N, C-alpha and C positions, 0 to 999 in steps of 0.2 A: 542400386536402393540397400544393399547389404549393410553399408557405414551404419546407417543410424538406426535401420530396424534392429542392429546389433545393439545400438546405445539404449533402444528402448527396453531390448532384453535385459542387457546387462543390467539396467536400473532394478528392475524386478528381480532377478536373481541375487543381487547383492541385498536386496530387502529381505528375500526368503531366507538367504542366508542368515542374515542377521538376526532373526527370528528365530532360527532353529538353532543357533549359537545361545540365545538368551535361554530358549527352552532346554536345552540340555545343561546349560550352567545353573537353572532351577533346580531338575531333576537329578545332578549328577549326585553320587555319595556323599553325604556331609555336606553339600550346600545349602545354603540359607535362600530360601526362595521368596517369592514376595509377602507370601503370607506364612510366615513358619516354615519355611521348607517347602511349601507348595507354590505350583505357578501362580504367577499374579493372573486375575479374573480378567481376561479378555472379551468379556460380553459387549461392553461399552467404555469407550472413554470420553469422558465428560470433561468438557473445556467452557470457563469462564471467561469471558472476553469484555471489552468496556465498550463495545457499540453493538449495534445490531448489525450483522452482516448481510442481512438482505432486507434490507428497509423498504430496497426499489423494487424489490420481486428478484427473479434469477436468471435477470440478463445479465451476464458478467460482465459485457461491454459498459453497462453503465455506473462502474465503480473504480476505483484506484487498487494500488498494491496492498492498502491494508486489509484486503477482504481476499487476497492470495489463498492463504491457507484455507479459507472456506470454501472458495471453488475450486480449486486444482485437483480433488477428488472427484470434482463431477465432471469437470471440463477437460478435456484435453486441448494442448497449446500448440501452436506450431513450433515454439521452443520453450523451454524452462528455464527457471534457474536449479543449479545442481547442489549438492550441499555444501560446496564450497562457494558457493555464490557466484559461478561462471555460468555464462550464457550458452546452452547448450540444445541439440535439437529432440524435438519431443514426435509430432504428427512429421515432422520433416525427416526425410532420410537421407538427404544430399541438399546442401546449397553449392550456388555459383555467381559470381557478379559477372558483366561483361568489363569489358576493360574499362571503361568510363566511369564504370560504378553507376550508372544510371537504370539498370537494371538488376534483378536479383530473382534467379530461376531457382523455383522449388519443387525438388521430387518428393513426394508425398507417400505415406503409409496409408493406404486405402483399404487395411483391413479394420481399422477403427469403426465398429457399430452403434448405431442410435437406438433408441427404444423401440423405432416402430421397424426396425430390420435393415432401414438403409443404413450406408456407411460413408467415409469419408472421401469423396471425389474432388478435383481441378474444379469442376463446376462449384462444388459447394463452399470452396476455400474463396473463389470469386463472387457469390453471392454475398459471403459473410462481410467480406472487403468491401463489396459497393456499396455498403450500408455509412460507410466512413463520412458522407456529408450529413447525417444526420445528429441534431446538435443534440439529443438525449443520450448520444453515445458515447461518452465523455473521453473513455479510453483509445477513440478513432480522431478525437479532435485533431492531433498533429497531421493527420493522415489527409484530409481535407482540404480542398480547395483552396488555396494561400497556405497553407500551413508551410511551415518551416519542411517537415519531411512530408511533404506533399508526395502522395501516391496519385500519377495521372490517369493510369490504365493497369487492368489488372487482365491478361489475356489467360486462355486455356490453351497450353499447347497439345496435351493428350489427356487420357482419363486420370492421369496420377503427376501431372508436370502443370505448374503455373508460373508465368512469369509475371513480375512487376514492373513497372516502368515509373521510374522517377522525375518529378520536374527538373530535378537537380543530381547530381551526385550525392549518394547517401552510401559512403563507406559505413559498415558497422551497422547497418540496418536492422540486422538480425534480432539486437538487444530489445528493439521496442516489439519485438513479436512474441514475448514473453506474456505470460497472465497478467493483467486482463486482455490486452490488445490481440492476443494471440490465440486467444479462445474460440474455436469453432462450434459453432451452434449448428445443431441439427434443421435438417430441411424445413420441417412443421416448424419449427419455432421461427426460422426464417421467413418463412411464406407470412405467417402471423405472429410479430413480437408480442405483440397484446397476451399471448399464452403463458409468455414468459413470465408475468407477474405471478402468476399462481404455479407454475411448472417448471422445470428446470429441462432441458433439453440438449444434454452432453452426452460424450460416449468414452467419459471415464468409468472407474472400476465402482463409484460410488452413485448413490441418488437420494431425493431427499425422500424420506418417509412423510408423505402429508397426512396421513393420518395421525401419526404419532406429533407432528410439528404443528404448535402454536405459534405463528406469527408474532414476532416481538419478544418473545418469550422463552422458546426452545426449539432448534431445528434438530433433526434426527437426520444424522447420512448413516445408510445402509451399504450392505454391500451388493454387488449385481452377480447372481448367480451364473455360474460359467462365464463371467469374463475372465480373458486371459490375463489379465494385468491384477487380478484380486488379490493374488496373495503377497503382493505389496505391501497390503494395508493389514498389519499383523490384529486388529481389533477387529471386533464381528460390525460394531457400530461406532460411531462419533455424534455425540452429542452438543451442540454449540448453545452456549447459554449466553445472551446480553444481559450481563448485568452493571447496569451504568455507575453505581454509587463505588467507589473504592473501597470502602471499609467493607461494604456488602460481599466483594469479591473476597477479600482477605479472609474476612469469616466462613464463607463458603469454602474454600480454601482449607483453612485451620479445622473446619469441623468433617471436611470429609464429602463434603456437598457436591464439590466438582474435584477432579483429579489432577487438573491442570487450572489454573489462571494467572493471566496479565495483569500483574500489579502494579503499583508504583511506589517508586524509591522511597517516600515517607513511610509506607507501611511494609519494607522490608524487615523492620525490627523485631517487630509481631510476628514474623513468619518464622523467624529464626528463635526465637523465644519459644516457639510452640512445638519446634522440634522438627517442623514440615520442611521438603527439598526446597532450595533457592537457587536459580540459576540466572545468571544477568547477561544481555549481549549490548555493548556501547553502540553510538554512531547514528541514534536518534535525535533529532532536533524538534522540538515544540515551537510551533509559532502562531501569533497571530495570523488569520488570511484575509486579506482585503479581497472583497466582493468586485467594488465598485472602483474602479483604476482608471476611469476617465472621464468620472464625473458626469456619470448618467443620472444618479439620485441626487447629486448635489454638488456644484462645481467644485468646492473644495478638493473633494475626493480626486480630482485629475490632477494634483498638484502634489510631486513628492517630497516639497518641501512640509505640506502639511503631515504626510506619514513618517517623516523622520521625526518631528515635532513629536508626533503620538509615542512613538520607538524612546526617543531620549527622555522623555516626560518619566519615562518607568525606571524605578531604582531595580534592576533587576538581581543586584546581590541580594536586599533586604526581603525582595518578592520570593526569589528561591528558596531563603533560608528558612522563611516563616510557612511556605506554600508547600516545597518540593524539596525538602532537607534533603541531600547527597546527591542532587543534581547539580550540573553545572550550569551556571549564568553565562548566557553568549549573544553576540550581537551577530555572529555568522551563522548565515543559512547553510551551510556544511559543515559537518561536525569536525573535532579540533583534530583527526586524525587523517582528513582528506588532504590530498595535496592542491585543492583549492582552497583552504583555510588560510583567511588573511588576518595576523595578528594585530594590525591597524586599525580593521573594524571594531575592535573592543574600545579603542580609545574613542572613536568619531563617532561613537555612537554609545557614549559611557552618559550615566543619568547626569542631566543638566536641565534642569526646569525653567532657569532663565535662558537659555540660548533654545530650549522648546519655543517658550514666547515671543522669542524674537523673527524665529522662523514663522510661526502662524502673523505675527504682525508684517514682515515683508511679503506674506502670501497674500494679503489682504484682510487679515481677520483678526486685530488685535484683539477683538472682545471675544474670541473664540465662537463655538458652534456647540448645538447640540445634536446626536443622533441615540436611537435605538439599537439593543444588540440583544439578540436572542439566545438564551443561556441553556442549558441542560442542567439537570443534577450533577451531572461531572465535573462541569466548566463552572457550577455555581460561585466555588472556591475561588478560582484562579479571578473571574472577572471583579468580584467582591475587592479581591487585592488590588488589583489594577484599577478601579475605578475612582480611588481617589487622586492618583499620579495625574489623571487625566483633567479631573477637577480643578488642581492647583492650576493648571495653565489654561483654566479657563472654557476647558471643553466638558459639557455635562451629556453623561452616559447615562442612557436610561435602560436597564436590564430589566426582560423580560422573559419569563420563564415559559419554555416550549412545553405546549401538553401532548406533543408526540415527536418520533422523531421525523416524521414526516415533515414537521413546523418546523425542524432545525434545517432539513436541508432545504427547503423554501426559501430559506433568509437570504441564498445566494441572490435572490431575484429584487429582495425589497430591503435589504438592509446594507450597508458599505463594509461591514467585518464583523468575521466568524472567527472561531477556534474556541482554544486552542486545537491545531493539529498536528499530530505527530508525522514525520517525513523523513524516512531513511533514503540512502543514495546511492544505493547498491544498482539502481540503474537511475541515473539523472535524467533522460529522455521520459521516461514515463513521469516523474514528476510534475517535468515541464509542459508535459502537452495532455498529461492525464489531469493535470491540479490547476497548476497555473493558468494555462491555456485550455483547460477542459472544464470538468464541472463547476470551477472557482471563477468563470469569465463567461457568465451567463452576458454581459453587456457587451462582450466582445471587442475587449480592450486589445490594443496593441502595441508589442515592445520589440523593436528590431533588435536590438542590443541584447535581450537573453535569447530571442530565437538563434540569432548568430553564433553566439556562444555555444548552444545546445548544437549547433548544427557542427560547430567546429570540434566539439566533442567526440561525435558520432563517427567524423571523418578519421581524429586520431585514434579513437577506439578500433575501428575497422582496419588502420593501418599498424597498428600494435605500439605506435609511437608514444612513449610514457611522458615524455617532455611534453610533447603537445598535448594530451590529456590533460596535463595537471594545469599549464597554461590557460588551456581553454575552462577547464573547471573554477582556474581563479578568476576569469573572467565571467565565468557564468555566477558565482557567488558575488562578485563586486556588481553586475548589474540588476542581479533581483535584490539584495538589500540597497541599494542607492535610489532605485526606480519605487522603493516600496511595496513590491508586489509580494514580498514575504515580512512580517516583523518576527524575526526569532526572539526567542527568551531566554531557552535554556538546553541545555544537551542532556538528553535523558538518557541514563541506561535503562533497558529494558527489561525488568526485573521478572520472573516467573516462580509461583510458588506449585510443586507439583507434588503428589502423593508417593512417594517412594514405596510402597508397597505394591504399585500398579503401573508404573512409570519409572524407566529410565532416565537418569539426567538429561532432557533435553539440549538439541544442537541446532544450530543456526546455519543458515547459507550465508556466508559474509557478515556482513555489519546489519543484516536486516532484522527486524524487531522480531517477529513470526516464524517459528520452524516449520520446518515441511512436513507436511502431515503424514505423510508415510514413511518418514525418517523417526516418527517416536515409536519407541519399543517398549513392549512391555519390560517389568522390572524382573530381575532374575535372584 
């Protein structure tokens, strides 16, 4: 067990060392601190984001990778992403596959403690994973019966050891056990998941200050006293503010209302002109996200030709130049730097309104059709720009303004299409099973090609075969785009504005859009 207990400890020590170095730099003779030579204020780090990080409450299994930064301080996970974007153990101290890779045995760190005094045990891990059939827990969707990553049994070996048995060989399965799917909820939350609507139940160093939190407006995370890993977080507290309007987020960053803000490429010039810190990471693809992929709401949505028609009706070059200047139009689900990127898709899905009309006619809809699309303040400009392209091919899209975040989430049940949604591909199975077969698959569509490619990628990742990984990612990209399970729009640089008096330049785990919360260091 010493192997990964050491890894967890090393991560904490590294963070403490970084904080100590930052402090020594701030206070060194002749040094310039965060505010005129003084150490940066570490009482609270205020983060402005483009979405409500806890719209569905505090159950991490109800979310995707976009909520990782919010939940990673609250919940420990079986595995996590390190600062290089690699999958490393967290609550796991050692892991081992059997010879045919149909079983994965995990040794656990049982010192992690919850608010009620209980600790992580093999039985608790089993109780968590035994919820894999719950359709509300989208992060578990791939693990459920019939899923490509089906866990057929979770067996307790002893107090600190559990064995997962798979329906088929699953090399590299540990990549699926990072947050959110790897998060371990405490015994109280597992016994009654409805309690997680209002209260988190994690063993991490941070907790939600419910008295200071206003749902949908501001979430305050504070340190747990005497938690052994609390020094990994250099700020006393972290406030997450959903600021849905992009201009409002930029204004908040420039004014100093927030210390760190996830902004858009179109607003980078304003940040630079204001002299505010700016850093960007690549590898994020913005997509329209089909919800009805099997014709449950209307038969046309079960036909890939219809989805291709909607895709090639869009002049991505003109749309991106007008709405997202600085970003890169793309028809690929995977980013350009991915080994799975397919240049030919750019030609196959280039702007072609006449071709789109022909596809609709072939599918049996020569006169087009109509559907509703729920928009938010954040997505309104995008959809207003896309709406005329669809009208040109006879598709009448009525835009409906959402009155709440909950209404946006509910659209997965009642409307055929949503988004745009930003997807990073650091962990491909997370997108496939957490999004495509997860929360965006309320109607239970099946796609053998996507599942097979995701499974092949997992096998290749487990064996370390880079050529096989590239081939699997290429197949995955083609299957997603050609079946219409995503309608890619553009590759987005993920820019962040930050207060240089409070915060060092943020870093990112691989191509992920979001920093690791504990890696955010005070300015020196």
